[in-house]
C-alpha positions in Angstrom: -153.6 45.8 95.8 -150.1 46.3 94.5 -149.1 44.7 91.2 -145.9 42.7 91.3 -143.2 43.7 88.8 -143.0 41.5 85.8 -140.5 38.7 86.0 -138.2 38.2 83.0 -136.1 35.1 82.1 -133.1 37.3 81.3 -131.7 40.8 81.9 -129.1 43.0 80.3 -126.1 44.4 82.1 -123.2 46.6 81.0 -119.7 45.3 81.5 -117.9 48.4 82.7 -114.5 47.1 81.6 -115.7 46.6 78.0 -117.7 49.8 77.8 -116.3 52.6 75.7 -118.7 55.2 77.1 -119.9 56.1 73.6 -123.5 56.4 74.7 -124.9 54.3 71.8 -126.9 52.2 74.2 -128.3 55.2 76.0 -129.3 56.9 72.7 -130.9 53.7 71.5 -133.0 52.9 74.6 -136.6 54.0 74.3 -137.5 53.2 77.9 -134.9 55.5 79.6 -133.4 52.4 81.3 -129.7 53.2 80.5 -128.1 55.7 82.8 -124.8 56.7 84.3 -124.5 55.3 87.9 -122.7 56.7 90.9 -119.4 55.1 89.8 -119.7 57.1 86.5 -120.3 53.9 84.5 -123.2 53.2 82.2 -125.8 50.9 83.8 -129.3 49.6 83.1 -132.3 50.2 85.4 -133.9 46.8 85.5 -137.3 48.2 86.5 -137.5 50.4 83.3 -135.9 47.8 80.9 -138.3 46.0 78.6 -135.7 43.5 77.4 -135.9 44.7 73.7 -132.2 44.3 73.2 -131.8 47.6 71.3 -129.0 48.6 73.6 -127.2 45.3 73.0 -127.5 45.6 69.2 -126.3 49.3 69.3 -123.1 48.5 71.4 -120.0 48.6 69.2 -117.8 47.0 71.9 -120.1 44.1 73.0 -120.3 45.6 76.5 -124.1 45.0 76.9 -124.4 41.4 78.1 -127.5 39.2 78.3 -127.7 37.3 81.6 -130.2 34.7 82.7 -132.1 35.4 85.8 -132.3 32.9 88.6 
């Protein structure tokens, strides 16, 4: 029996145009959810993310956005 992943009301994403690539979000994340993707931009692994908002609070440019899930 496989457990289904937890469903969250919201997620965080990183706006690549607003991101300064300062790594503040990556350093602040305790769940290893922030990474550099194939396009060499910071991104958030939604499976690892616990929705704690530490990355959003750490971001000096406001690039980490909270988005509601459908």
